[in-house]
N, C-alpha and C positions, 0 to 999 in steps of 0.2 A: 512480362512482368506487371505491366500495367493492370491485369486484371487481377493481382494481387493486393493491390493498394487498399488498405482498409480492413483486411482480412486479419483475423486474431485467433490464436489458439487459446484453448480453455481446458481447464481439469477440475476436477472435484477434490476438496479438501475437507477435513473434519475442522468444525468450530462449535464449541460448546456441545459437543456429541452429535451434532448435526452435520450434514454435508451441504457445503456451499460451493458454488461455482465461481472459480477465479480465472481472469483472463490475463494474458501477457501484458505487460506494460509496453507502449510504443515509445519510440524515441523522444517525442515531444513530452510525453508524461515523465519519462527518466529526467529530461532537462529541466522539467518543473520542480522534481523533487530535488535536484542538485541545487537549484536556485533557492528553494526554501531552506534546504541544509545550509547553504553558504551564508544567507541571511541571519540564521540563528546564531552563527559563530561570533557575530558582531555584538550580541545582545547580552544584557545581565542574567542571572539565574532564572529570576521569575519570568522574565520575556522568553528565555530560552525553554522552559518548561511549556510555555503557551505554544511556542513554535513547534516543539516536539509532538505535541498533541496535533497541531495543524498538520503535520507532515504525515502522521499516522491517519488521520482523517482523509488526506488526499490520497495516500496509497490505497486504503480500503475503498474509498467511493470510486476510484478510477479502475480498480480490478475486480470488485467483488459484485456479481451480478445481483440487482436488487437493492443496492446500497445507495443509489444515488441521491436519495432524499433523507439520508441519516445526518443528524445534526451533532454538534459537539457535546450537547447534554446528552443526546442518546448514547453516544460513543462512551462517555463517562460510567454508563450504567453496567458495561461489560468489564469482567475481570482483565486486569493489565496483561496478565500472563497469556491469555487466550488471545487478546489483540495483537500482542508482540509476535506470537507464534503465527497467527494469521498473516501478518504483515511480512514476517521472515519467509513464509512460504511463498507469498507473492513475488517477493525480491527475487528469491532463489529461482522461481519458474521464469521469471524476467531475465535471468543472466546476471543479476547483481548479488546473489547470495555468496557467502563465504563457503558453501559446501562444495566440495570437490566432486566432479561427476565419475562414476566408475565406468 
């Protein structure tokens, strides 16, 4: 199994009518998302909104190929429903989604 360390699975999904490649999140990335999520629970509404954007940014930059240099300002230029859909696809692909497998 040592030879599989660091190997990731990927697939193509639609984002704004274009195909992007997403990678499965690894355990360390999932733990970071959990940490970001739990820190947002303790904050007020305004800080919580900013934290939600940070989580969205983290999920997308961790999993979408070519998004490593995207900023929060760049992220704010995309439609929210498209970002939410992309994030949901990433989380589902990584085993964290609510969709049941058939």
